[in-house]
DOVO-486379 format. One record per residue: residue number from 1; residue in three letters; chain; y, z, x of N, C-alpha, C in turn. Coordinates in pm, whole numbers, plus 50000, padded with zeros to 5 digits. Layout:
<rs>
<r NUM, 'ALA', 'A', <Y, Z, X>, <Y, Z, X>, <Y, Z, X>>
...
</rs>
This chain:
<rs>
<r 1, 'MET', 'A', <51822, 50927, 49399>, <51664, 51023, 49441>, <51756, 51164, 49459>>
<r 2, 'SER', 'A', <51722, 51298, 49376>, <51724, 51392, 49393>, <51728, 51477, 49565>>
<r 3, 'ASP', 'A', <51822, 51570, 49607>, <51746, 51630, 49683>, <51585, 51656, 49727>>
<r 4, 'PHE', 'A', <51603, 51744, 49567>, <51435, 51760, 49569>, <51341, 51702, 49618>>
<r 5, 'LEU', 'A', <51345, 51585, 49519>, <51276, 51471, 49524>, <51208, 51419, 49605>>
<r 6, 'ALA', 'A', <51374, 51402, 49740>, <51321, 51375, 49879>, <51242, 51438, 49919>>
<r 7, 'PHE', 'A', <51235, 51553, 49979>, <51223, 51670, 50047>, <51028, 51646, 49990>>
<r 8, 'LEU', 'A', <51005, 51670, 49885>, <50905, 51680, 49846>, <50804, 51508, 49877>>
<r 9, 'ILE', 'A', <50864, 51425, 49855>, <50829, 51309, 49917>, <50766, 51302, 50123>>
<r 10, 'ALA', 'A', <50910, 51381, 50102>, <50869, 51407, 50284>, <50735, 51473, 50300>>
<r 11, 'LEU', 'A', <50747, 51579, 50266>, <50621, 51721, 50269>, <50496, 51601, 50225>>
<r 12, 'ILE', 'A', <50482, 51527, 50174>, <50376, 51424, 50112>, <50324, 51353, 50249>>
<r 13, 'LEU', 'A', <50422, 51278, 50248>, <50418, 51148, 50394>, <50383, 51191, 50505>>
<r 14, 'SER', 'A', <50432, 51362, 50552>, <50397, 51393, 50657>, <50262, 51444, 50665>>
<r 15, 'ALA', 'A', <50212, 51485, 50521>, <50093, 51606, 50580>, <49970, 51425, 50541>>
<r 16, 'LEU', 'A', <50005, 51338, 50449>, <49930, 51281, 50429>, <49763, 51314, 50387>>
<r 17, 'GLN', 'A', <49777, 51363, 50333>, <49687, 51439, 50254>, <49725, 51422, 50098>>
<r 18, 'ILE', 'A', <49604, 51456, 50026>, <49599, 51485, 49884>, <49706, 51630, 49834>>
<r 19, 'VAL', 'A', <49786, 51565, 49712>, <49901, 51665, 49632>, <49841, 51664, 49523>>
<r 20, 'THR', 'A', <49802, 51812, 49487>, <49806, 51803, 49355>, <49884, 51887, 49301>>
<r 21, 'GLY', 'A', <49849, 51905, 49161>, <49986, 51936, 49038>, <49995, 51876, 48938>>
<r 22, 'ASN', 'A', <49952, 51951, 48813>, <49968, 51912, 48721>, <49858, 51721, 48717>>
<r 23, 'GLU', 'A', <49762, 51729, 48734>, <49630, 51678, 48769>, <49741, 51572, 48821>>
<r 24, 'VAL', 'A', <49825, 51583, 48909>, <49848, 51431, 49002>, <49831, 51443, 49132>>
<r 25, 'VAL', 'A', <49785, 51328, 49143>, <49720, 51321, 49302>, <49749, 51146, 49326>>
<r 26, 'TYR', 'A', <49786, 51212, 49474>, <49807, 51051, 49577>, <49740, 51088, 49671>>
<r 27, 'GLN', 'A', <49660, 50981, 49722>, <49594, 50963, 49854>, <49576, 50878, 49934>>
<r 28, 'SER', 'A', <49665, 50798, 50049>, <49650, 50739, 50146>, <49580, 50729, 50254>>
<r 29, 'SER', 'A', <49485, 50680, 50288>, <49398, 50719, 50384>, <49480, 50684, 50540>>
<r 30, 'GLU', 'A', <49406, 50683, 50667>, <49444, 50643, 50832>, <49371, 50510, 50770>>
<r 31, 'PRO', 'A', <49512, 50356, 50804>, <49461, 50218, 50784>, <49339, 50248, 50910>>
<r 32, 'ALA', 'A', <49262, 50099, 50852>, <49141, 50061, 50932>, <49235, 49974, 51019>>
<r 33, 'PRO', 'A', <49189, 50035, 51139>, <49236, 49952, 51312>, <49263, 49834, 51286>>
<r 34, 'MET', 'A', <49348, 49748, 51359>, <49363, 49583, 51331>, <49248, 49519, 51409>>
<r 35, 'GLU', 'A', <49135, 49419, 51345>, <49058, 49355, 51400>, <49121, 49256, 51466>>
<r 36, 'LYS', 'A', <49097, 49200, 51582>, <49166, 49066, 51655>, <49059, 48985, 51717>>
<r 37, 'VAL', 'A', <49070, 48877, 51659>, <48960, 48785, 51753>, <48994, 48738, 51877>>
<r 38, 'LEU', 'A', <49110, 48686, 51870>, <49218, 48666, 51978>, <49224, 48789, 52093>>
<r 39, 'PRO', 'A', <49234, 48718, 52228>, <49258, 48868, 52284>, <49344, 48960, 52294>>
<r 40, 'ALA', 'A', <49409, 49070, 52333>, <49558, 49139, 52256>, <49659, 49087, 52325>>
<r 41, 'GLU', 'A', <49639, 49001, 52467>, <49709, 48972, 52548>, <49838, 48835, 52451>>
<r 42, 'SER', 'A', <49776, 48788, 52334>, <49786, 48651, 52328>, <49871, 48663, 52150>>
<r 43, 'LEU', 'A', <49833, 48787, 52128>, <49890, 48828, 51985>, <49994, 48910, 52011>>
<r 44, 'PRO', 'A', <50094, 48875, 51979>, <50303, 48925, 52034>, <50303, 49044, 51937>>
<r 45, 'GLU', 'A', <50332, 49152, 52050>, <50342, 49277, 51991>, <50462, 49286, 51877>>
<r 46, 'PRO', 'A', <50466, 49381, 51774>, <50628, 49363, 51641>, <50733, 49442, 51770>>
<r 47, 'LYS', 'A', <50843, 49416, 51683>, <50958, 49471, 51784>, <50983, 49624, 51735>>
<r 48, 'PRO', 'A', <50992, 49716, 51819>, <51007, 49841, 51748>, <51153, 49855, 51607>>
<r 49, 'THR', 'A', <51038, 49975, 51566>, <51105, 49968, 51448>, <51177, 50135, 51415>>
<r 50, 'ALA', 'A', <51292, 50142, 51371>, <51335, 50230, 51351>, <51242, 50402, 51339>>
<r 51, 'PRO', 'A', <51278, 50446, 51385>, <51180, 50648, 51334>, <51250, 50643, 51183>>
<r 52, 'LEU', 'A', <51165, 50729, 51156>, <51223, 50749, 51015>, <51227, 50890, 51027>>
<r 53, 'PRO', 'A', <51339, 50927, 50950>, <51439, 51049, 50962>, <51365, 51146, 50933>>
<r 54, 'THR', 'A', <51385, 51322, 51036>, <51312, 51431, 50959>, <51439, 51462, 50843>>
<r 55, 'PRO', 'A', <51321, 51535, 50757>, <51422, 51562, 50675>, <51434, 51699, 50619>>
<r 56, 'LYS', 'A', <51571, 51734, 50557>, <51606, 51844, 50556>, <51566, 51976, 50500>>
<r 57, 'ALA', 'A', <51559, 52093, 50559>, <51447, 52182, 50499>, <51571, 52223, 50293>>
<r 58, 'ILE', 'A', <51467, 52202, 50271>, <51609, 52252, 50104>, <51547, 52309, 50008>>
<r 59, 'ALA', 'A', <51554, 52412, 49952>, <51512, 52519, 49902>, <51486, 52431, 49771>>
<r 60, 'PRO', 'A', <51373, 52452, 49694>, <51260, 52348, 49591>, <51371, 52399, 49427>>
<r 61, 'SER', 'A', <51405, 52363, 49395>, <51461, 52365, 49228>, <51357, 52372, 49106>>
<r 62, 'PRO', 'A', <51368, 52470, 49048>, <51291, 52550, 48996>, <51206, 52445, 48924>>
<r 63, 'THR', 'A', <51348, 52357, 48852>, <51323, 52218, 48749>, <51320, 52120, 48793>>
<r 64, 'PRO', 'A', <51271, 52057, 48867>, <51277, 51915, 48933>, <51313, 51812, 48795>>
<r 65, 'PRO', 'A', <51403, 51750, 48823>, <51438, 51615, 48747>, <51317, 51543, 48752>>
<r 66, 'SER', 'A', <51311, 51392, 48657>, <51199, 51339, 48609>, <51264, 51219, 48793>>
<r 67, 'PRO', 'A', <51110, 51144, 48839>, <51114, 51092, 48961>, <51160, 50935, 48972>>
<r 68, 'THR', 'A', <51236, 50924, 49014>, <51321, 50804, 49044>, <51268, 50706, 49174>>
<r 69, 'PHE', 'A', <51266, 50571, 49191>, <51222, 50516, 49286>, <51287, 50384, 49366>>
<r 70, 'PRO', 'A', <51314, 50389, 49468>, <51400, 50264, 49520>, <51394, 50139, 49435>>
<r 71, 'GLU', 'A', <51503, 50077, 49432>, <51473, 49939, 49343>, <51406, 49845, 49450>>
<r 72, 'ALA', 'A', <51379, 49762, 49416>, <51329, 49624, 49496>, <51402, 49469, 49447>>
<r 73, 'GLU', 'A', <51388, 49423, 49566>, <51463, 49253, 49534>, <51355, 49206, 49454>>
<r 74, 'VAL', 'A', <51331, 49181, 49337>, <51205, 49133, 49264>, <51283, 49052, 49122>>
<r 75, 'LYS', 'A', <51229, 48955, 49112>, <51277, 48869, 49005>, <51250, 48997, 48860>>
<r 76, 'GLU', 'A', <51382, 48931, 48751>, <51420, 49041, 48652>, <51274, 48984, 48576>>
<r 77, 'GLU', 'A', <51239, 48863, 48502>, <51168, 48834, 48441>, <51011, 48978, 48451>>
<r 78, 'SER', 'A', <50989, 49004, 48606>, <50889, 49072, 48640>, <50925, 49238, 48632>>
<r 79, 'ARG', 'A', <51028, 49266, 48569>, <51062, 49425, 48534>, <51059, 49467, 48436>>
<r 80, 'VAL', 'A', <50941, 49380, 48357>, <50871, 49458, 48246>, <50786, 49618, 48260>>
<r 81, 'ALA', 'A', <50854, 49707, 48188>, <50771, 49846, 48194>, <50617, 49813, 48205>>
<r 82, 'LEU', 'A', <50571, 49768, 48275>, <50400, 49785, 48191>, <50343, 49924, 48270>>
<r 83, 'LEU', 'A', <50240, 50017, 48179>, <50183, 50079, 48192>, <50041, 50064, 48217>>
<r 84, 'PRO', 'A', <50002, 50176, 48275>, <49834, 50143, 48336>, <49764, 50111, 48206>>
<r 85, 'SER', 'A', <49769, 50153, 48083>, <49751, 50124, 47952>, <49727, 49974, 47953>>
<r 86, 'SER', 'A', <49855, 49883, 48001>, <49860, 49767, 47914>, <49708, 49696, 48048>>
<r 87, 'LYS', 'A', <49672, 49587, 47988>, <49591, 49454, 48026>, <49653, 49374, 48132>>
<r 88, 'GLU', 'A', <49806, 49443, 48145>, <49813, 49288, 48230>, <49913, 49405, 48376>>
<r 89, 'PHE', 'A', <49866, 49520, 48374>, <49897, 49628, 48503>, <49856, 49590, 48590>>
<r 90, 'PRO', 'A', <49729, 49580, 48604>, <49690, 49532, 48710>, <49753, 49427, 48809>>
<r 91, 'SER', 'A', <49741, 49330, 48780>, <49804, 49188, 48822>, <49998, 49229, 48836>>
<r 92, 'ALA', 'A', <50017, 49284, 48735>, <50133, 49348, 48777>, <50144, 49433, 48869>>
<r 93, 'LEU', 'A', <50107, 49492, 48892>, <50112, 49614, 49030>, <50093, 49543, 49176>>
<r 94, 'GLU', 'A', <49968, 49480, 49146>, <49962, 49377, 49259>, <50106, 49320, 49285>>
<r 95, 'GLU', 'A', <50128, 49224, 49235>, <50271, 49185, 49267>, <50344, 49205, 49296>>
<r 96, 'GLU', 'A', <50369, 49349, 49280>, <50490, 49447, 49304>, <50452, 49494, 49388>>
<r 97, 'VAL', 'A', <50346, 49544, 49459>, <50319, 49563, 49628>, <50380, 49464, 49675>>
<r 98, 'PHE', 'A', <50299, 49361, 49672>, <50303, 49264, 49795>, <50489, 49272, 49794>>
<r 99, 'VAL', 'A', <50542, 49207, 49673>, <50705, 49201, 49658>, <50801, 49307, 49747>>
<r 100, 'ARG', 'A', <50753, 49384, 49721>, <50804, 49549, 49764>, <50768, 49524, 49933>>
<r 101, 'THR', 'A', <50648, 49495, 49993>, <50616, 49464, 50118>, <50654, 49381, 50228>>
<r 102, 'ASN', 'A', <50710, 49298, 50130>, <50775, 49172, 50223>, <50971, 49244, 50208>>
<r 103, 'VAL', 'A', <51003, 49308, 50085>, <51100, 49377, 50115>, <51142, 49456, 50202>>
<r 104, 'GLU', 'A', <51038, 49501, 50262>, <51070, 49626, 50389>, <51008, 49526, 50517>>
<r 105, 'ARG', 'A', <50994, 49389, 50494>, <50993, 49361, 50621>, <51107, 49257, 50634>>
<r 106, 'VAL', 'A', <51161, 49206, 50531>, <51282, 49145, 50522>, <51400, 49280, 50613>>
<r 107, 'LYS', 'A', <51369, 49340, 50581>, <51508, 49476, 50596>, <51539, 49485, 50721>>
<r 108, 'LEU', 'A', <51411, 49438, 50819>, <51398, 49412, 50960>, <51390, 49323, 51024>>
<r 109, 'GLY', 'A', <51406, 49202, 50979>, <51422, 49083, 51061>, <51344, 48976, 51083>>
<r 110, 'LEU', 'A', <51231, 49082, 51012>, <51065, 49024, 50977>, <51055, 48929, 50876>>
<r 111, 'GLU', 'A', <51001, 48769, 50913>, <50967, 48674, 50819>, <50849, 48763, 50699>>
<r 112, 'PRO', 'A', <50879, 48706, 50593>, <50817, 48754, 50465>, <50657, 48703, 50476>>
<r 113, 'LEU', 'A', <50607, 48773, 50442>, <50425, 48744, 50414>, <50357, 48648, 50381>>
<r 114, 'LYS', 'A', <50306, 48553, 50345>, <50274, 48420, 50274>, <50156, 48549, 50169>>
<r 115, 'GLU', 'A', <50169, 48467, 50030>, <50063, 48517, 49957>, <49935, 48475, 49994>>
<r 116, 'ASP', 'A', <49800, 48564, 49965>, <49678, 48485, 49991>, <49581, 48536, 49890>>
<r 117, 'SER', 'A', <49538, 48453, 49860>, <49502, 48472, 49724>, <49283, 48515, 49786>>
<r 118, 'ALA', 'A', <49277, 48452, 49884>, <49113, 48525, 49938>, <49149, 48669, 50024>>
<r 119, 'LEU', 'A', <49223, 48702, 50021>, <49262, 48832, 50093>, <49248, 48906, 49970>>
<r 120, 'ALA', 'A', <49363, 48893, 49813>, <49371, 48973, 49732>, <49248, 48979, 49643>>
<r 121, 'LEU', 'A', <49135, 48856, 49655>, <49002, 48867, 49617>, <48931, 48982, 49659>>
<r 122, 'ILE', 'A', <48963, 48956, 49784>, <48865, 49075, 49859>, <48891, 49229, 49856>>
<r 123, 'SER', 'A', <49042, 49215, 49844>, <49097, 49337, 49813>, <49090, 49400, 49691>>
<r 124, 'ARG', 'A', <49095, 49339, 49607>, <49033, 49393, 49458>, <48907, 49427, 49459>>
<r 125, 'LYS', 'A', <48837, 49357, 49504>, <48667, 49377, 49513>, <48633, 49507, 49564>>
<r 126, 'HIS', 'A', <48734, 49566, 49648>, <48697, 49689, 49746>, <48767, 49789, 49654>>
<r 127, 'SER', 'A', <48890, 49763, 49613>, <48937, 49841, 49501>, <48829, 49905, 49434>>
<r 128, 'LEU', 'A', <48784, 49805, 49335>, <48660, 49785, 49235>, <48573, 49860, 49274>>
<r 129, 'ASP', 'A', <48496, 49860, 49371>, <48380, 49959, 49463>, <48459, 50092, 49455>>
<r 130, 'MET', 'A', <48557, 50086, 49519>, <48588, 50255, 49505>, <48589, 50333, 49392>>
<r 131, 'LEU', 'A', <48662, 50229, 49278>, <48668, 50305, 49141>, <48501, 50362, 49109>>
<r 132, 'ILE', 'A', <48389, 50209, 49125>, <48351, 50292, 49044>, <48224, 50371, 49122>>
<r 133, 'GLU', 'A', <48192, 50330, 49235>, <48117, 50408, 49325>, <48204, 50555, 49332>>
<r 134, 'GLU', 'A', <48322, 50566, 49318>, <48384, 50689, 49320>, <48412, 50776, 49467>>
<r 135, 'TYR', 'A', <48448, 50683, 49518>, <48458, 50671, 49723>, <48632, 50620, 49777>>
<r 136, 'PHE', 'A', <48708, 50688, 49851>, <48785, 50630, 49898>, <48800, 50649, 50064>>
<r 137, 'ASN', 'A', <48784, 50475, 50098>, <48719, 50505, 50232>, <48744, 50376, 50267>>
<r 138, 'HIS', 'A', <48773, 50316, 50383>, <48775, 50195, 50417>, <48643, 50127, 50432>>
<r 139, 'GLU', 'A', <48525, 50207, 50447>, <48394, 50152, 50477>, <48334, 50207, 50332>>
<r 140, 'ASP', 'A', <48265, 50143, 50293>, <48177, 50124, 50151>, <48048, 50228, 50144>>
<r 141, 'GLU', 'A', <47998, 50184, 50109>, <47858, 50282, 50110>, <47743, 50252, 50205>>
<r 142, 'ASN', 'A', <47737, 50106, 50207>, <47666, 50006, 50312>, <47744, 50021, 50516>>
<r 143, 'ASN', 'A', <47845, 50080, 50482>, <47898, 50082, 50595>, <48010, 49960, 50626>>
<r 144, 'CYS', 'A', <48013, 49888, 50515>, <48080, 49755, 50542>, <48248, 49807, 50533>>
<r 145, 'ASN', 'A', <48323, 49791, 50618>, <48428, 49774, 50633>, <48576, 49602, 50641>>
<r 146, 'SER', 'A', <48620, 49627, 50622>, <48749, 49465, 50617>, <48708, 49369, 50676>>
<r 147, 'ALA', 'A', <48652, 49454, 50800>, <48624, 49271, 50818>, <48504, 49260, 50882>>
<r 148, 'CYS', 'A', <48404, 49344, 50792>, <48246, 49249, 50758>, <48296, 49245, 50618>>
<r 149, 'ARG', 'A', <48381, 49289, 50535>, <48401, 49225, 50420>, <48455, 49032, 50432>>
<r 150, 'ALA', 'A', <48579, 49106, 50513>, <48630, 48948, 50526>, <48487, 48801, 50559>>
<r 151, 'LYS', 'A', <48422, 48858, 50686>, <48322, 48765, 50691>, <48200, 48734, 50597>>
<r 152, 'GLU', 'A', <48169, 48829, 50499>, <48108, 48806, 50359>, <48178, 48722, 50292>>
<r 153, 'ALA', 'A', <48259, 48688, 50283>, <48420, 48617, 50190>, <48457, 48485, 50276>>
<r 154, 'GLU', 'A', <48360, 48488, 50435>, <48374, 48365, 50483>, <48537, 48313, 50507>>
<r 155, 'TYR', 'A', <48602, 48442, 50551>, <48775, 48379, 50546>, <48816, 48411, 50746>>
<r 156, 'LYS', 'A', <48805, 48360, 50808>, <48882, 48312, 50906>, <48963, 48406, 50924>>
<r 157, 'TYR', 'A', <48982, 48434, 51089>, <49123, 48512, 51083>, <49093, 48522, 51282>>
<r 158, 'GLN', 'A', <49267, 48585, 51279>, <49266, 48614, 51421>, <49326, 48756, 51462>>
<r 159, 'ALA', 'A', <49410, 48799, 51337>, <49390, 48955, 51320>, <49409, 48956, 51187>>
<r 160, 'LEU', 'A', <49347, 49138, 51165>, <49359, 49175, 51020>, <49362, 49287, 50976>>
<r 161, 'GLY', 'A', <49409, 49333, 50924>, <49458, 49505, 50917>, <49434, 49525, 50719>>
<r 162, 'GLU', 'A', <49422, 49667, 50668>, <49393, 49644, 50580>, <49462, 49831, 50536>>
<r 163, 'ASN', 'A', <49561, 49857, 50433>, <49576, 50000, 50397>, <49500, 50026, 50259>>
<r 164, 'ILE', 'A', <49493, 50116, 50204>, <49456, 50202, 50066>, <49523, 50308, 50041>>
<r 165, 'PHE', 'A', <49516, 50287, 49866>, <49576, 50384, 49853>, <49478, 50456, 49738>>
<r 166, 'LEU', 'A', <49525, 50573, 49709>, <49446, 50617, 49560>, <49568, 50711, 49493>>
<r 167, 'MET', 'A', <49562, 50685, 49326>, <49634, 50753, 49286>, <49620, 50799, 49155>>
<r 168, 'LYS', 'A', <49626, 50914, 49106>, <49564, 50944, 48954>, <49671, 51044, 48868>>
<r 169, 'GLY', 'A', <49676, 51012, 48741>, <49752, 51117, 48695>, <49887, 51123, 48679>>
<r 170, 'PHE', 'A', <49951, 50972, 48723>, <50099, 50966, 48758>, <50177, 50922, 48568>>
<r 171, 'GLY', 'A', <50054, 50855, 48533>, <50137, 50727, 48459>, <50238, 50687, 48471>>
<r 172, 'LEU', 'A', <50263, 50609, 48577>, <50374, 50527, 48603>, <50386, 50363, 48562>>
<r 173, 'SER', 'A', <50507, 50316, 48539>, <50519, 50165, 48579>, <50456, 50087, 48713>>
<r 174, 'ALA', 'A', <50441, 49967, 48685>, <50393, 49886, 48712>, <50478, 49913, 48879>>
<r 175, 'GLU', 'A', <50610, 49884, 48857>, <50705, 49863, 48911>, <50743, 50019, 48985>>
<r 176, 'ASP', 'A', <50718, 50136, 48940>, <50711, 50262, 48970>, <50608, 50277, 49110>>
<r 177, 'ALA', 'A', <50453, 50271, 49019>, <50342, 50252, 49097>, <50411, 50192, 49213>>
<r 178, 'ALA', 'A', <50427, 50057, 49227>, <50395, 50047, 49345>, <50544, 50053, 49449>>
<r 179, 'ALA', 'A', <50659, 50152, 49391>, <50711, 50151, 49499>, <50660, 50304, 49554>>
<r 180, 'LEU', 'A', <50601, 50409, 49476>, <50535, 50472, 49506>, <50389, 50490, 49678>>
<r 181, 'ILE', 'A', <50337, 50323, 49591>, <50240, 50280, 49699>, <50323, 50240, 49851>>
<r 182, 'VAL', 'A', <50424, 50176, 49803>, <50429, 50065, 49951>, <50549, 50237, 50040>>
<r 183, 'GLN', 'A', <50592, 50293, 49970>, <50689, 50377, 50039>, <50616, 50507, 50086>>
<r 184, 'GLY', 'A', <50481, 50533, 50036>, <50356, 50632, 50062>, <50319, 50531, 50261>>
<r 185, 'TRP', 'A', <50324, 50437, 50215>, <50272, 50340, 50347>, <50351, 50351, 50456>>
<r 186, 'MET', 'A', <50496, 50319, 50390>, <50624, 50324, 50489>, <50631, 50441, 50546>>
<r 187, 'GLY', 'A', <50589, 50569, 50488>, <50575, 50706, 50560>, <50489, 50728, 50662>>
<r 188, 'SER', 'A', <50381, 50672, 50633>, <50287, 50621, 50769>, <50317, 50560, 50897>>
<r 189, 'PRO', 'A', <50281, 50615, 51022>, <50290, 50504, 51140>, <50170, 50414, 51157>>
<r 190, 'GLY', 'A', <50073, 50450, 51115>, <49969, 50322, 51108>, <49972, 50214, 51007>>
<r 191, 'HIS', 'A', <49998, 50289, 50930>, <50023, 50219, 50764>, <50120, 50140, 50815>>
<r 192, 'ARG', 'A', <50248, 50162, 50775>, <50339, 50087, 50835>, <50368, 50009, 50940>>
<r 193, 'ALA', 'A', <50281, 50035, 51025>, <50277, 49911, 51164>, <50143, 49795, 51106>>
<r 194, 'ASN', 'A', <50090, 49804, 51017>, <50010, 49654, 50948>, <50103, 49588, 50844>>
<r 195, 'ILE', 'A', <50195, 49699, 50787>, <50340, 49608, 50692>, <50397, 49571, 50777>>
<r 196, 'LEU', 'A', <50434, 49595, 50912>, <50517, 49508, 50993>, <50491, 49461, 51137>>
<r 197, 'ARG', 'A', <50350, 49442, 51140>, <50358, 49336, 51288>, <50392, 49226, 51232>>
<r 198, 'GLU', 'A', <50451, 49192, 51356>, <50494, 49025, 51393>, <50420, 48939, 51346>>
<r 199, 'TYR', 'A', <50298, 48913, 51415>, <50214, 48851, 51403>, <50120, 48825, 51274>>
<r 200, 'ASN', 'A', <50165, 48933, 51172>, <50076, 48907, 51072>, <50151, 48765, 50994>>
<r 201, 'THR', 'A', <50117, 48720, 50958>, <50189, 48577, 50792>, <50124, 48637, 50703>>
<r 202, 'HIS', 'A', <50037, 48618, 50636>, <49931, 48658, 50525>, <49943, 48812, 50441>>
<r 203, 'SER', 'A', <49943, 48804, 50354>, <49899, 48907, 50291>, <49829, 48915, 50138>>
<r 204, 'GLY', 'A', <49724, 49041, 50071>, <49670, 48998, 49922>, <49658, 49135, 49958>>
<r 205, 'VAL', 'A', <49678, 49126, 49801>, <49674, 49277, 49754>, <49590, 49234, 49621>>
<r 206, 'GLY', 'A', <49502, 49398, 49626>, <49399, 49379, 49524>, <49399, 49570, 49451>>
<r 207, 'VAL', 'A', <49393, 49544, 49309>, <49423, 49693, 49265>, <49302, 49697, 49150>>
<r 208, 'ALA', 'A', <49240, 49862, 49077>, <49186, 49845, 49022>, <49210, 49991, 48926>>
<r 209, 'VAL', 'A', <49205, 49963, 48780>, <49256, 50077, 48725>, <49162, 50132, 48579>>
<r 210, 'ASP', 'A', <49178, 50217, 48587>, <49091, 50303, 48509>, <49149, 50444, 48439>>
<r 211, 'GLY', 'A', <49250, 50384, 48333>, <49322, 50541, 48276>, <49445, 50541, 48359>>
<r 212, 'GLY', 'A', <49456, 50660, 48407>, <49544, 50693, 48536>, <49498, 50653, 48659>>
<r 213, 'VAL', 'A', <49371, 50640, 48674>, <49352, 50624, 48845>, <49377, 50477, 48868>>
<r 214, 'ILE', 'A', <49396, 50512, 48969>, <49485, 50379, 49027>, <49391, 50346, 49163>>
<r 215, 'TYR', 'A', <49347, 50276, 49231>, <49342, 50238, 49354>, <49365, 50086, 49390>>
<r 216, 'ALA', 'A', <49421, 50108, 49542>, <49511, 49985, 49588>, <49431, 49923, 49687>>
<r 217, 'THR', 'A', <49443, 49820, 49720>, <49393, 49797, 49911>, <49473, 49686, 49850>>
<r 218, 'ALA', 'A', <49578, 49641, 50024>, <49603, 49573, 50088>, <49579, 49518, 50198>>
<r 219, 'MET', 'A', <49580, 49403, 50241>, <49517, 49325, 50346>, <49614, 49242, 50406>>
<r 220, 'TYR', 'A', <49623, 49253, 50564>, <49700, 49176, 50613>, <49665, 49085, 50739>>
<r 221, 'SER', 'A', <49702, 49019, 50741>, <49645, 48873, 50849>, <49705, 48779, 50911>>
<r 222, 'LEU', 'A', <49646, 48752, 51032>, <49698, 48625, 51099>, <49552, 48513, 51075>>
<r 223, 'PRO', 'A', <49569, 48399, 50951>, <49459, 48333, 50986>, <49426, 48223, 51058>>
<r 224, 'ARG', 'A', <49296, 48213, 51105>, <49255, 48126, 51209>, <49287, 47960, 51168>>
</rs>
């Protein structure tokens, strides 16, 4: 990754706001607070993680190179460069986000999360609702949040968390879009905590895509 791109990504992640330019937008909201059914003392806190490095002040290049993203340890057959126009793109992106999330956990000695189809379905429905209703929030227009959606789906849990992400205009492959999403979450303390909480054991990722617009929702849980 070039120095300029590293600096640009660092600025984006530190601001946690919308970045626009050439009709390129991505947004990662503040994560929803962890919902806990058990008393707080019965859930172990995660091991402390290393702080993110402070980016160096680098003068921007007048002609930045094309973006590159860190490689994840994924199966070779899943590395097909699927673009948003492909009907297989949403499921490929969901799988890539899930795999890259576990890469980040394993890096820090944590157990990988198990794929949870019920959480994935709840996440997918929320991403689709945000896309159709054109909003970006953990609460929908009926003030239903992640805990409310889990209850409606009769999903039983002891702890529950959620990250969401909005991307517009990138036109990236599934693997590169997933890299940007997970990289964005890992650059935010709240999102990072959701991914790295030691007591979370399951996760489900759901995306909704319309042309170059991508909504992604990831839920993390300790099921009951």
